Each structure stands twice: as structure tokens, then as C-alpha cells.
N, C-alpha and C positions, 0 to 999 in steps of 0.2 A: 569184859572190856566194852566200853561204849563205842558207838560208831565214830565219834570224834577222835577217840584215841586210836582206833584202828586205821582211820584215814591218815592221821599224822604219822603213824608208824610206817604206812606205805609211802608217805611223802619222803621220810628219811631213807627208806630203802631205795626209792627211785633215785635219790641223790647219790647213794653209794654205787648204784648201777649205772651212773652217768646217763640217766634218762630224763634229766630236767635242765632247763635253762633258767637262770636267775637274772634279775635286774630288768629295769624298765625297757631300755633300748633293745636288748637282745630278745626279750620276750615279745615285744612289739613286732620285731622282725620275724620271729618264729610264727606269730599269728598270721602275718601277711603272706609268708611263703608256705603256709599251711602245714608246717611241721609240728605245731602245737596242737595237742589233742585235748588238753584241759588246762585251764588257767586258774591259779590261786591268787586272789587279791586279798591283802590283809584288810580286816574289817575296820581298822583304824588308819587306813591309808588316807591321804589327802583327797578331798572331794574332786579335784580336777583329775588327779591320777585315776581314781576309781571310775569316774565317768568315761574317761578316755578308753580304759581297758574294757569296761562293760560294753561300750558302743562298738569298739573294734572286734571284740570277741563275738558279739551278736551278729555283726555284719558278715563274719567269716564262719558262722555257725560252730563256734568253739564253746563248749560248756564252761561255766565259771563257778567256782566255789569261793564264797567270800564270808564264811562264818568264823574264821580263825583270826586272832589278833597277830600283830607282828611278832610279839613275844612267843606265842605258841608256834608259829611257823619257823622262827629262828631257832627255837629249842629243838624242834624236830629235825631240822636240816643242818644246823651248825653254821648257817650263813645269816648275815644281817641284811635281809632283803624284804621288800614289800610285795614283789611280784614274782611268781614262780610259774613257769610253763612246763608242763609234762609232755615229753615228746614220744613216749611209748604208748601205743593204743591199749595194750593190756593193762598197764598201770592205771591209765585214765578211766577205762571202763570199770575196773574194780572200785576205784575211788568214788566215781559217780554212783555206782550201785550201793556202796556203803552209805553214802550221804543221803540217798533218796529213800532209804528204808523207812 
């Protein structure tokens, strides 16, 4: 299993465990109130959306993964979203570890 597949599997698992927030407004609020431990931004997200979330995540020191397309993220979670915020520190730590190998 590749690191990308492993990370997407964990993303799907975090959804089933109710440890993620989806959608731009809710994810932005999660970053601001510091409940977001990791943010996924689709690589094919609009430039304005991508910049807004990269900047906001950087200012609140939240790691960002932006290597997956909307289709890959949607397949992994079953949701049609561009932004996903992981709220569980354990899931976030493991996903970051997998992607930085």
C-alpha cells in the first residue's frame, strides 16, 4: 500500500469515527477555534479557496495536506467537499507521519 492510499484510508476512517469537519465555513471555524489538527485541501480547489485556507492554517499553525484531488478525497470519504479538517490529534499525527515519509 502506498503512503497516499494509507492516508486516504485513514481519512475515510476518521469520517466514520466522526473526527472530521467538512466544508469551507465549518473547517474555517475549526481552524479559528483551534479544534482542527490537520486540514486537507483538494489540489484542484480554486486558487482563492486554496490561498485562504493555506494562509489561515499557517497563521494558526495547522498542518496542511494538499496532494489529493477532489475526486480522491470524495471517494475516500463519501462526501463531495473540497476542504476537510481533522479534529482528532491521533488521526492527524498519523496522517502527517505517513505523508512525510
